Every structure is written in structure tokens, then in C-alpha cells.
C-alpha positions in Angstrom: 120.7 127.0 71.6 121.9 124.5 74.3 125.0 126.5 75.1 122.9 129.7 75.4 120.6 127.9 77.9 123.6 126.8 79.9 124.9 130.4 80.1 121.5 131.6 81.3 121.4 128.9 83.9 124.8 129.8 85.2 123.7 133.4 85.5 120.7 132.3 87.6 118.1 133.0 84.9 116.2 129.8 85.3 112.7 129.1 83.9 111.3 129.6 87.4 112.9 133.0 87.7 111.5 134.0 84.3 108.0 132.9 85.1 108.1 134.8 88.4 109.2 138.0 86.7 106.5 137.7 84.1 103.8 137.0 86.7 104.9 140.1 88.7 104.8 142.3 85.6 101.4 141.0 84.5 100.1 141.4 88.0 101.1 145.1 88.0 99.6 145.7 84.6 96.3 144.1 85.4 96.1 145.8 88.8 96.6 149.2 87.4 93.3 148.8 85.6 91.3 147.0 88.3 92.6 148.5 91.5 91.9 152.0 92.8 95.5 152.2 94.0 97.8 154.2 91.7 100.7 152.0 92.8 99.3 148.5 93.2 102.6 147.0 94.5 100.8 144.3 96.5 99.8 142.5 93.3 103.3 141.8 92.1 104.4 141.1 95.7 101.6 138.5 95.9 102.7 137.0 92.6 106.3 136.6 93.7 105.3 135.0 97.0 102.7 132.7 95.4 104.9 131.4 92.6 106.3 128.0 93.5 108.1 125.2 91.7 104.8 123.2 91.3 101.4 124.3 90.2 99.9 122.7 93.3 102.4 124.6 95.4 101.4 127.9 93.8 97.7 127.2 94.2 98.3 126.4 97.9 100.4 129.5 98.5 97.8 131.6 96.7 95.0 130.3 98.8 96.9 130.9 102.0 97.7 134.5 101.0 94.1 135.4 100.0 92.6 133.7 103.0 95.1 135.4 105.3 94.6 138.8 103.8 90.8 138.6 104.0 91.0 137.3 107.6 93.4 140.0 108.6 91.4 142.7 107.1 88.2 141.6 108.8 89.8 141.4 112.2 91.6 144.7 111.9 88.5 146.5 110.7 86.5 145.3 113.6 89.1 146.3 116.2 90.0 149.5 114.4 86.4 150.7 114.6 86.7 150.8 118.4 90.4 151.4 119.0 93.0 153.8 117.8 96.4 152.8 116.5 98.8 152.2 119.4 100.8 149.4 121.1 97.7 148.1 122.8 95.6 147.8 119.6 98.4 146.2 117.7 98.9 143.7 120.5 95.2 142.9 120.5 95.0 142.5 116.7 98.0 140.1 116.7 96.6 138.2 119.7 93.2 137.7 118.1 94.6 136.9 114.7 96.9 134.2 116.0 94.3 132.9 118.4 91.6 132.5 115.7 93.9 130.8 113.1 95.4 128.5 115.8 91.9 127.6 117.1 90.9 126.6 113.5 94.2 124.8 113.1 95.2 126.8 110.0 98.7 126.5 108.4 101.5 128.7 109.6 101.4 130.6 106.3 97.8 131.7 106.9 98.6 132.7 110.5 101.5 135.0 109.6 99.5 136.5 106.7 96.5 137.3 108.9 98.8 139.0 111.4 100.7 141.1 108.8 97.5 142.1 107.0 95.7 143.1 110.2 98.6 145.3 111.3 98.9 147.0 107.9 95.1 147.7 107.7 95.1 149.0 111.3 97.9 151.4 110.3 96.7 152.6 106.9 92.9 152.4 107.1 90.0 150.8 105.3 90.8 152.2 101.9 94.1 150.3 102.0 92.2 147.1 103.1 90.1 146.7 100.0 93.0 147.5 97.7 95.1 144.9 99.4 92.4 142.2 99.0 91.9 143.0 95.3 95.7 143.2 94.5 96.4 140.0 96.4 93.7 138.1 94.5 95.0 139.4 91.2 98.7 138.7 92.0 98.0 135.2 93.3 95.7 134.3 90.4 98.1 135.4 87.8 101.0 133.5 89.5 99.0 130.3 89.4 97.9 130.8 85.8 101.4 131.7 84.7 102.8 128.6 86.3 100.1 126.4 84.8 100.2 127.8 81.2 103.8 128.9 80.7 105.9 125.7 80.4 104.3 123.9 83.4 106.8 122.0 85.6 107.3 118.4 84.7 107.7 116.2 87.7 107.6 112.9 85.8 111.4 112.6 85.2 112.0 112.9 88.9 109.3 110.2 89.5 110.9 108.0 86.9 114.4 108.3 88.5 113.0 107.5 91.9 111.1 104.5 90.5 114.2 103.1 88.9 116.3 103.6 92.0 113.6 102.0 94.1 113.4 98.9 91.9 117.2 98.5 91.9 117.3 99.0 95.7 114.5 96.5 96.1 116.4 94.0 94.0 119.6 94.5 96.0 117.8 94.3 99.4 116.0 91.1 98.3 119.3 89.6 97.2 121.0 90.6 100.4 118.4 88.7 102.5 120.4 85.5 102.0 122.9 86.9 104.6 120.2 86.5 107.3 120.9 82.7 107.3 124.0 83.8 109.2 123.0 84.2 112.9 125.5 87.1 113.3 123.7 89.9 115.0 125.6 92.7 113.2 124.6 91.2 109.8 121.0 91.1 110.8 121.1 94.7 111.9 122.6 95.7 108.6 119.8 94.0 106.7 117.1 95.4 108.9 118.5 98.9 108.2 118.5 98.2 104.5 114.9 97.1 104.6 114.0 100.3 106.5 115.8 102.4 103.9 113.9 100.6 101.2 110.6 101.4 102.9 111.5 105.1 103.2 112.6 105.3 99.6 109.3 103.7 98.6 107.4 106.4 100.4 109.4 109.1 98.6 108.6 107.4 95.3 104.9 107.5 96.1 105.2 111.2 97.1 106.9 111.9 93.7 104.1 110.3 91.8 101.5 112.2 93.8 103.3 115.4 93.1 103.4 114.7 89.4 99.6 113.9 89.5 98.9 117.1 91.4 100.7 119.2 88.8 98.9 117.6 85.9 95.5 118.1 87.6 95.8 121.8 87.3 96.6 122.0 83.6 94.4 120.9 80.7 97.4 120.0 78.5 99.9 117.2 78.3 97.8 114.1 77.5 101.0 112.0 76.9 102.3 113.0 80.4 99.0 111.8 81.9 99.3 108.4 80.2 102.9 108.1 81.2 102.0 109.0 84.8 99.4 106.2 84.8 102.1 103.7 84.0 104.4 105.1 86.7 101.6 104.9 89.3 101.1 101.3 88.4 104.7 100.5 88.7 105.1 102.4 92.0 102.1 100.5 93.4 103.6 97.1 92.4 107.0 98.1 94.0 105.2 99.1 97.1 103.7 95.6 97.3 107.1 94.1 96.6 108.6 96.0 99.5 106.0 94.5 101.8 106.8 91.0 100.5 110.5 91.6 101.0 109.9 92.4 104.7 107.9 89.2 105.0 110.7 87.1 103.5 113.2 88.7 105.9 111.1 87.7 108.8 110.7 84.2 107.4 114.4 83.7 107.0 115.1 85.0 110.5 112.6 82.6 111.9 113.9 79.6 109.9 117.5 80.2 110.6 116.8 79.9 114.3 115.2 76.4 114.1 117.0 74.6 111.3 120.5 73.2 111.0 122.2 75.4 108.4 125.0 72.9 108.0 122.9 69.8 107.4 120.3 71.7 105.4 122.8 73.6 103.2 121.4 72.2 100.0 117.9 73.3 100.8 119.1 76.8 101.8 121.1 77.1 98.6 118.0 76.3 96.6 116.0 78.9 98.4 118.8 81.4 97.9 118.7 80.7 94.2 115.0 81.5 94.1 115.5 84.7 96.1 118.3 85.9 93.9 116.5 85.1 90.6 113.4 86.9 91.9 115.6 89.9 92.7 116.8 89.9 89.1 113.1 90.1 88.0 112.5 93.1 90.2 115.4 95.0 88.7 114.3 94.1 85.1 110.7 95.2 86.0 111.9 98.7 87.0 113.9 99.1 83.8 110.9 97.9 81.8 108.5 100.4 83.4 110.9 103.2 82.6 111.6 102.0 79.1 109.0 99.5 77.9 110.9 98.5 74.8 110.5 95.1 73.2 114.0 94.2 74.2 113.4 95.0 77.9 110.1 93.2 77.8 111.7 90.0 76.5 114.4 90.1 79.1 111.8 90.5 81.8 109.7 87.6 80.5 112.8 85.4 80.3 113.8 86.2 83.9 110.3 85.6 85.1 110.1 82.2 83.5 113.5 81.3 85.0 112.4 82.5 88.5 109.1 80.5 88.3 111.0 77.4 87.3 113.4 77.7 90.3 110.5 78.5 92.7 108.7 75.4 91.5 111.8 73.3 92.2 111.9 74.7 95.7 108.5 73.0 96.4 110.4 69.8 96.6 112.0 71.2 99.8 108.7 71.0 101.6 108.6 67.2 101.3 111.9 66.9 103.2 110.6 68.4 106.4 108.0 67.0 108.9 108.0 70.0 111.3 104.9 72.1 110.8 106.8 75.2 111.9 109.5 74.7 109.2 106.8 73.9 106.6 105.0 77.0 107.5 108.0 79.3 107.3 109.4 77.8 104.0 105.9 78.0 102.5 105.6 81.6 103.5 108.9 82.5 101.9 107.9 80.8 98.6 104.5 82.4 98.7 106.0 85.9 99.1 108.5 85.2 96.3 105.6 84.1 94.0 103.7 87.2 94.9 106.7 89.3 93.9 106.7 87.6 90.5 103.0 88.5 90.1 103.7 92.1 91.0 106.5 92.3 88.3 104.2 91.0 85.6 103.9 87.3 86.3 101.4 85.4 84.3 100.0 88.5 82.6 103.3 89.5 81.1 104.1 86.0 79.9 100.7 85.4 78.4 100.0 88.8 76.8 103.5 90.3 76.4 102.4 93.5 78.1 103.9 95.1 81.2 100.9 97.2 82.3 
């Protein structure tokens, strides 16, 4: 079975291709009974153009096509009533179609569809207009239904992969912040770029979860996927907050490194670095636990959280060694951000209840 699927994939016969072909065939079959046109080729055409990788994408494309066709038909019928088919009437139809859709700030897909439909209706007459509307509605509707009911696309694995990569990158970036104690400008630029990339990946992760949610919204099935997605949304939300805390820690270290003596205060810096590195370990374990919430991963996460909390508590002694309010403020801010990261990765809730979510 697996080898057969691999052969089909190599030949280009993917699930998406199969669903598109089925939607086109069903559209033709249904249209031959509902449309007055003996050759309702616009129905399968609409089905092919509406079918997208996601259900939400298919629904959007279908809406664009139906809206564009109706708009184009209305505009063309109004102009065709007064003008004959010639270069001037075509120019006027296209001009009005694009002006109206642009004025209402409609998407480019609607604009092009309005123009195409208006030109075709102007050329082939009102009888064509009604057939085109009916066939487009049929084809678009069947494409959406086929995509939703016939093995709906599952965007959750992609969201899981992004979440795991995000947690690993967040852990790496947090650990790399210790380089900021070095006042070397090139090092600081590298870390700033790393933090920026982390923020961008975080946005992609959120988009992936939103995409998965949009897909499940248009299908009544897959209760387990909905539950799983709820867990992923929680994890992505926590990682988003963690990213914000990492940016705050980076600013704090940059500020501190400019006002303290890194040679004389090396012991204090090393203690802060230990807290940062152990917190980074917690972030990495958190991502693994969200993806695979097994008892083993949960125990590892709890153990790493306890160790990080212990080190962070020891760092509070550092505050007693400084009299400068500026230094106290910056060190306190770093420790506060580190503690917030622990709370985002489970913190007291995980330790007291043994649950991740």
C-alpha cells in the first residue's frame, strides 16, 4: 500500500489532484441537470479554480469567483443594453469593472473575475450570463464541499513542526544572550539578528495555528484534531510571550554590560548566565512536551523547571551586592523576565498538578 502511494506521488497523482478531478466531474454532472446549457463547462472550470490546498482557501476563492461573476454580469448587462459589442464598449466595461472593484477595495481575484465575466457576457449575450452564474455557483460549491468532506487537509502536523522549531530556536536564542556581556559590536548585531529571526518564526507559527483552526472550522468532523489544536494554540501563545521576555532580557544585558565591570563582577555574571542557560533548557523541554505530552517528557520538564527556579532564587543574592539603583533595576528586570518564562513553560502549575496545559 505504502509503495503504491509512493508511485502515485511520483507520477503527480496527489490527493489534491484527485480531489480536484472529482470536483470537476461532479460539477459537470450536477450542472447538466440544473443548467440550461448543454455544455456547462464553466462549472468544472470554477471547481478547478476554486479548489485550494485548504478548506478556507477554497471557500475564499469560491466567494471571489461567484462575487466577480455576478458583478461582471450586472455591469455588462447594463452597458450591453445601450451599446453594441465593439472596442469602445469593451473598454468601457473593463474601465467600469475595475473602477468599481477598486473603489470598494476588493481583492485582485474579484477584480479580474469581474472584468472577464463582463467581457464574456457582452460578447455572448444575456442567456450566457445566467448560465455562467449558475454554473460558477455549482462548481465553486462542489469544490468547497469536496475539499471539506473528502479527506480534509490536516494542517496540524505543520503547526506542530513549527512549534517545535520555535521552542528550540527560542531556547538557543535565550542561551546565546550571554554573549551580549561582550561589548563587541559584531556580536551584538548577531544576537539582534537572532532575536529578530525568532520573532519572525513566532509569527509564522501563529499563522500556522490560525490556518489549522480555519480548516477545522469548515468541517464537522475530527474532534481529536480540535482538541489537539487547542493544546497547540496554548503552546504557541506561551512561546509568543517567551519571545517577548527574551527581547526584554537582551535589552537588560546590553544595559547592564555598559555600566558594570565585567571583570570584577564575573562571579555575578556567571550566576546570571547559569540562570539564563537553565531557563533555556526549560523552554526546549516545554516545546517537546507540548508536541509529545508523555509522562517521561513531563517529568523531565518538571525537573528542569525546579532546577531553574533554584538557580534563579540563588541569583537574588546578587541584588544585595549592589547599591546602584540602576544596576538593581536592570538585574531585577532580567530575573523577572526569566521567572515569567518559567511560568509560561508550566511553572507552578506544572509542578503542583503534573499537567502541561
